[in-house]
N, C-alpha and C positions, 0 to 999 in steps of 0.2 A: 664364323657366323656370316650370314648374308643379310642385306637390307632390301626391302621392297617398299614401294611408295605409290601413292595415289589412292583415292577413296575406294574405287571399285576393286582394286587389287587387295587392299586391306580387308574389305568386306568378304572377299572370296576365301580368306583364310579363317573366317570366324568359326567354322565347324571343323577345322583341322587341329592337330596337336602341335603344329609347327610354328605357330606365332608365339614368340616368347615375350616380347615387350613392344609397346607402341609409344612413339613420341609425337606430340601434336601441338599445334599453336593454340593460343588462348581463344581465338575466334571460333574454334570447333568444340569448345568445352561443353556446350549444351546441345550438341548435334546428336541425332539419332544413332549415328555410328559409334560415337563415344559411349553412349548409353548401352549399346549392345556389347561393346567391349567390356564394360564394367560388369554386365550380367554374366559374361563368359569368364569373369575373373582374370582377365588379361592385365598384366602389369602396365600401368600408364604413367607417362611423364610429360608434364606440360613444359614446352620450351619455346623457342622463337624460330623464325624462318632461317636465320643465318646458321643456327646450329643444325637444322635439318639439311641445309645445303652442304654442310661439311660432311654429313653422314653419307649422302648419296651423290654428291658432286654434280648436282643439277638444281635449278630453281623450279622444276616442273613437278614438285612433290605434292602439290595441292594441300599443303599444310599438315601432312601426316606421313609418318614413316614407321615401318615395322621391322623389328629384328626377328629373323626366322632361323630355324635350324638349316644347316647345309642341305641342299636338294639331294634327295636319295633316288638314284636311278633304280628302275625295277629290274629284277632278275630276268635275264633273257629267256631262259627255258620256261619260267613261270608265265611270262607274258605270252609266249607263243602257244603254250598249252591252253591257257585261258582263251586266247583268240580262236583257237580251233573248235571251241565249244559253241561259238556264235553261228547263227544261221547264214551269215554272209561275211566271212572273215576277211578283214582288210588291214594290211600293215603298210606303213610308209617308211622307206629307207632314204635317208638324206646323205648324199655323198659330198662331204667337204663344204657344207654351208658355213660361211665365215661371218656373216653380218648378223648380229643379235636381233636387229629389227626384223629381218626376214624370218629368222627362226621364231620370234614371238608371234608374227603374223601367221605363220604356218601352224603354230600351235592353236591359234584361234580357230582356224579352218578345221583342224583335226577334231577339236572339241565340237564345233558346230555341226559337222557331218558324222559325228560319233564313230570316227575311225578308231580301230582297236589299239593302236600303238605306233610309236615312232622309234626307229632304230638310227642311232647316231654312231659315228666312229669316234674312238677316244682321242685320237691324235689328228691334228690339222683340221679341226672343226670347232666351231663355237660351242661352248658349254653353257649350261643353264646359269644365268646370272640375273642381277636386278633389272637390267635393261630388258632382257627376254621376258621376265615376269611382268614388267610394266606394260610392254607392248601387247602381251597376251591378254591384258585386261581381266585377269582372274582365271582364264581358261587353263592355265598351267596346273592348277590344283586338281583338275579333273581329267588329265591326260596321262596315259602310260608312256613312259620314255625309258629306253634302255640304251646302254653304250656297249659296243663290241670292239674288239681289237682289229678284226679283219672283216671287211664287208664282203669280200669275195667268198670266203669260206662260209660266212653267214648266209649268203645267197644260195650256195649249194645246199646247205642244211635245210633251208626253207623249201627249196624245190623237192628235196627228198621227203619233206613232210606234206607235200601236196599243193604248195603254193605255185601259182603261175605268176611270172614276173614280167613287168612292163616298164621298160626304160624310156623316160620322157626326154626327147631330144628335139631340137628345132629342125624341122623339115627332114627328118630321118624316119624311115619305116612307113607306117600307115596312119591315117587320121584316127585320133582317139575316139571319134564317133563311130568308126567302122568295126570296133572290137566288142565282143561280148565278155563282160566281166562277171562270168557266171560260176567261177570256181574261186577257191581261196586266192586272194589277190595281194600281190606285193607291188606297190608302185615305187619306182626308184627315180629320184630327182637329184640333179647334179648341182654343183656349186655355181655361184653367180658368174664367175669368169671362165672356169675350165670345163664346166659341164660334168657329165658322168665319165668316170674312168673307162679306158678301153676295155679292161678285163670284165668289168660289170656289164658293159654293153654286149660283149661277145657271149656272156653267159646268160643273158636275159632271153626269155622266150619271145618277147615282142619288143619292137621299138615303135613308139607312138609319138605323134606330134599334134599340136593345136594349129589348125589352119588359120592364117591371118591374111587380111586383105588390105591393110593400110600400108603406109610408107615405113612405119616403124617395124623392124624385122624381128623383134623379140619382146617377150613379156618379162616383167619382174618375176623372179622365181616363186615368190609367195603367191602372186596372182595366178600364175600358171598352175601351181599346185592346187589352189582352191578350185579352179575350173575342172581339173582332172578328177579331184576327189568327189565333186558334186556329180559328175557323170558316173563314176564308179558306184556311188551309193544309190543310183537310180534303180539298181537291180534288187 
């Protein structure tokens, strides 16, 4: 079982079947959120801040913690087939993202721009956990995420299915503003330190970058991903 915490996060699980039990402090007893949880017949347990901190190993829980079922990744083939029914199919492939805070922020952007799904690799990459759920501020519930063993073969499969792939790298290729994202689109973003693997870059149709004009020579991966997704969804 996994624990999630924070009022917005707990509220995002109200309409799912994944929230099993909620622990809360006395001060929230008469809050609208607890009332909604009672209406949904979610098991509730009043406790104290110290016990909540033991559950989630942080004092940032806002007085409420939920026990949820383990996160279930979506079937890859199902996600791709569903995506191809959309008028402007867009998928995001993450190559080796290791920071759960970055993944949580990326999930927020994916939900905000209504991207059709995220592809993660099973090894050497952060998995969905309570930190990711917290940082996503509830967006996780509404985002399709799948895990695959090999990103390179997955890229080849998606290209065969009609996707055009765009590898985002600092100062490599062409400006992201100069590309027409008018076909099924796969955006590939690399890890915080190593970037995108050589094989994925070689197999991608385009390499794109975000022009920058300040003294800082790179953007946080979650910020860069948000900028690129916003542009792609303009079409």
